[in-house]
C-alpha positions, 0 to 999 in steps of 0.5 A, a space after each residue: 392699400 387704398 383706391 379711389 372709386 367712382 360709385 353712382 357718379 361720386 368718388 370715394 376713397 376706399 380701404 379693404 374692410 371699410 364700411 361706407 354709405 353710398 347712393 342707393 344701389 340696385 343690389 339685394 342685401 348680402 350680394 357682392 357688387 363690383 366697381 370697375 371705375 377705379 380712378 386711382 390705386 395706391 399700395 406697396 408698389 406705389 401709386 397708379 393713376 388711371 387715364 381715366 381709369 386703371 385698367 384691369 382693377 376692380 373693387 368688390 363690395 358686399 351690400 349690407 343694408 339699404 337705409 334712409 337718411 334723416 328727413 330734410 324739410 324744404 319750406 318755401 314762402 313768399 311774404 304777404 302773398 299767402 304762398 307757403 309750401 312745406 315738403 320733406 325729403 329722405 335720401 336713400 343710401 346703401 351701406 356697403 363693406 369693401 371686401 377686396 381691391 384687385 
């Protein structure tokens, strides 16, 4: 059984007991979060496609930890003008574990 869920504006294909990284969520560690925007639900009975979402289906996940991705260096330069800017960025993610697909 699997589902396609929209989490923080991005679509993820999830299976029960699967761990994945999603854009940072507001939930504290070890809390259960529910996602209502289930776009597709597939199982033993077949595939149900939502219009735009599957009615009455939810995905429950447990927040495991909040982490940061590796640093990305953004370097801008215009030659012969003396313009140089160096900036770094670290994207924040939340690791979740899918508990159940209802």
